[in-house]
matplotlib code that plots the C-alpha trace (Angstrom):
import matplotlib.pyplot as plt

x = [61.7, 62.3, 65.2, 66.7, 66.7, 68.0, 70.9, 71.7, 71.3, 73.4, 76.3, 76.2, 76.6, 79.4, 81.1, 80.8, 81.9, 85.1, 85.7, 86.1, 87.9, 91.9, 93.5, 90.9, 90.5, 94.1, 93.9, 90.8, 92.5, 95.3, 92.5, 91.0, 94.4, 95.1, 91.7, 92.3, 95.4, 93.1, 90.8, 91.1, 89.2, 86.3, 84.8, 88.0, 87.6, 84.2, 85.3, 88.4, 86.1, 83.9, 86.9, 88.1, 84.8, 84.4, 87.5, 86.9, 83.7, 85.0, 87.8, 85.7, 82.8, 85.3, 86.9, 83.6, 82.1, 85.2, 84.9, 81.1, 80.9, 83.8, 82.2, 78.8, 80.0, 81.5, 78.2, 79.8, 80.9, 77.3, 75.6, 78.0, 77.3, 73.5, 73.6, 75.9, 76.1, 73.5, 75.4, 78.6, 77.0, 76.7, 80.6, 81.7, 79.7, 81.2, 84.5, 83.8, 82.5, 85.5, 87.6, 85.7, 86.1, 89.6, 89.6, 91.1, 94.1, 96.3, 98.9, 97.6, 100.1, 98.5, 99.3, 101.3, 102.8, 105.8, 105.8, 107.1, 104.4, 101.7, 103.0, 102.8, 99.1, 98.3, 99.3, 97.2, 93.8, 90.8, 92.5, 95.0, 92.1, 90.8, 93.7, 94.3, 90.8, 91.3, 95.0, 93.6, 90.7, 93.1, 95.0, 93.2, 93.7, 92.2, 89.1, 88.5, 89.2, 86.6, 84.3, 84.6, 85.5, 83.8, 80.6, 79.9, 80.9, 78.8, 75.7, 76.2, 76.1, 72.9, 71.3, 69.2, 71.5, 74.6, 76.9, 75.7, 76.3, 80.2, 79.7, 77.2, 80.0, 82.5, 80.3, 80.0, 83.6, 84.3, 81.2, 83.0, 85.6, 83.0, 81.0, 84.0, 85.1, 81.7, 82.2, 85.6, 84.1, 81.4, 84.2, 83.7, 87.3, 87.1, 85.1, 87.6, 88.8, 85.4, 86.9, 89.7, 86.9, 85.3, 87.9, 85.7, 82.3, 84.2, 85.2, 81.7, 80.3, 82.6, 82.2, 78.3, 78.6, 80.8, 78.5, 75.4, 77.5, 78.3, 74.7, 73.5, 76.1, 75.1, 71.6, 72.2, 74.3, 71.5, 69.1, 71.1, 73.8, 72.3, 68.6, 68.0, 65.3]
y = [87.1, 90.7, 91.5, 88.1, 88.7, 92.2, 90.7, 88.0, 90.7, 93.0, 90.5, 89.5, 93.1, 93.7, 90.4, 91.6, 95.1, 93.6, 91.4, 94.5, 96.4, 97.5, 94.5, 91.8, 92.9, 92.4, 88.8, 87.9, 88.9, 86.6, 83.8, 84.4, 84.2, 80.7, 79.6, 80.8, 78.5, 75.6, 77.2, 74.2, 72.1, 73.7, 71.4, 72.1, 75.8, 75.8, 73.0, 75.3, 78.5, 76.9, 75.5, 79.1, 80.7, 77.9, 78.6, 82.0, 81.4, 78.9, 81.4, 84.3, 81.9, 80.4, 83.5, 85.2, 82.4, 82.1, 85.9, 86.0, 82.7, 84.1, 87.4, 85.8, 82.8, 84.9, 86.3, 89.6, 90.4, 89.1, 91.4, 94.3, 93.9, 93.7, 96.8, 99.0, 97.4, 99.8, 102.8, 101.4, 100.7, 104.4, 105.4, 102.0, 102.8, 106.1, 104.9, 102.0, 104.8, 107.0, 103.9, 103.3, 107.1, 106.8, 109.6, 107.3, 105.1, 102.6, 99.6, 96.1, 93.4, 90.6, 86.9, 86.8, 84.0, 84.0, 83.1, 79.5, 79.0, 80.6, 78.6, 75.3, 75.9, 76.6, 73.5, 71.2, 72.0, 72.4, 71.7, 74.4, 76.7, 76.2, 77.0, 80.0, 81.2, 81.0, 82.6, 85.5, 85.9, 86.5, 89.1, 91.8, 95.4, 98.7, 98.5, 94.9, 95.1, 98.1, 95.8, 92.6, 94.0, 97.3, 96.3, 92.7, 91.6, 94.3, 93.6, 89.9, 90.7, 92.3, 89.6, 86.5, 84.5, 86.3, 83.1, 82.7, 86.0, 85.4, 82.6, 84.6, 87.4, 84.9, 83.9, 87.5, 87.8, 84.9, 85.6, 87.6, 84.9, 82.1, 84.0, 84.5, 80.9, 79.9, 82.3, 80.8, 77.3, 78.3, 79.5, 83.3, 83.9, 87.4, 88.4, 88.2, 91.7, 93.1, 92.0, 94.9, 97.4, 96.6, 99.0, 101.9, 100.6, 99.6, 103.3, 104.6, 101.8, 102.3, 105.9, 105.5, 102.7, 104.8, 107.8, 105.4, 104.1, 107.5, 108.4, 105.4, 106.0, 109.6, 108.4, 105.6, 107.9, 110.4, 108.1, 105.9, 108.4, 111.9, 111.1, 113.6, 111.8]
z = [77.0, 75.4, 78.0, 77.2, 73.5, 74.2, 75.8, 73.4, 70.7, 72.4, 73.0, 69.3, 68.5, 70.9, 69.4, 66.0, 66.6, 68.4, 65.2, 63.0, 65.2, 63.9, 66.0, 65.7, 62.3, 61.8, 63.4, 61.1, 58.3, 59.1, 60.0, 56.2, 54.9, 56.5, 55.4, 51.8, 51.6, 51.4, 48.8, 46.6, 49.5, 49.9, 52.7, 54.7, 54.4, 55.8, 58.7, 59.4, 59.3, 61.9, 64.2, 64.2, 65.3, 67.9, 69.2, 69.7, 71.3, 73.8, 74.9, 75.5, 76.7, 79.4, 80.4, 80.6, 82.6, 85.1, 85.6, 86.1, 88.1, 90.4, 91.1, 91.8, 93.7, 96.5, 99.0, 99.8, 96.0, 95.0, 97.6, 96.7, 92.9, 93.7, 95.7, 93.5, 90.1, 88.7, 90.0, 88.6, 85.2, 84.2, 84.8, 83.3, 80.2, 79.9, 80.2, 77.4, 75.4, 75.8, 74.9, 71.7, 70.9, 71.5, 73.9, 76.4, 75.1, 76.7, 75.5, 76.5, 76.3, 74.6, 73.2, 70.0, 67.7, 65.8, 62.3, 63.0, 65.4, 63.1, 60.1, 62.3, 63.2, 59.6, 58.5, 61.0, 59.6, 61.7, 65.4, 64.2, 63.4, 66.7, 68.5, 66.5, 67.5, 71.1, 70.8, 68.8, 71.2, 74.1, 72.1, 73.7, 72.7, 74.3, 72.2, 72.6, 76.3, 76.6, 74.7, 76.9, 80.2, 80.2, 78.4, 77.9, 81.6, 83.4, 80.8, 81.7, 85.5, 85.1, 83.0, 83.6, 81.2, 81.9, 82.0, 78.0, 76.8, 76.5, 74.4, 72.1, 72.3, 70.9, 68.1, 66.9, 67.1, 64.7, 62.5, 59.8, 59.4, 59.1, 56.6, 54.5, 54.8, 53.5, 50.6, 50.0, 50.0, 47.4, 45.1, 46.0, 46.5, 45.6, 48.1, 50.6, 49.4, 50.9, 54.1, 54.2, 53.7, 56.9, 58.2, 56.9, 58.4, 61.6, 62.2, 61.8, 63.8, 66.5, 66.8, 67.1, 69.6, 71.7, 71.5, 72.5, 75.4, 76.8, 76.4, 78.3, 80.9, 81.4, 81.6, 84.0, 86.2, 86.5, 87.5, 90.0, 91.3, 91.0, 90.8, 88.5, 86.2]

ax = plt.figure().add_subplot(projection="3d")
ax.plot(x, y, z, "-o")
ax.set_aspect("equal")
plt.show()
């Protein structure tokens, strides 16, 4: 039970950290702007915010499920992972940590919407918000890619509820938007300005998480590769 709780909490935290990272944060600010256009209809704001969060959850959940199921469905791959995953986890965490600390940076092409497409989705209510969630989720940047592919997927492969974790991660990535959508729905539009201040919080949380990843990676490397602990 403790292992399951830790897995769920870790996936949720990774999702929240992703949501306030620079690239996803810009996408979420755009989503907040989209939702704010319907501020005169509080119920629609909440529905659209929920649809956006569900879109992100579905996108990450399906992608994660496909990756995990594909890897585990091939006997040779499953045996390889069972034998070597613990050894690989340390270096993977170290690399992910270096990405979070921006010691390693690469450019990753992602999905993008034109202004015309964005406006079209913005005018289509909850279905448009749902599609925005899907598209923005797939617009990976180095940090979000490191968190998803370098942290969440290895965590999922080592968990009893691995296929569930990407869905929980998706909830975490859309949670800030949902929270601010609720705030807007209750007439607290001024709270949306706090969304921009998350960049300061993101900087420190990302650095701390990156350092923890590297320390954990060194620990796993010492245990499973060098046998020094």
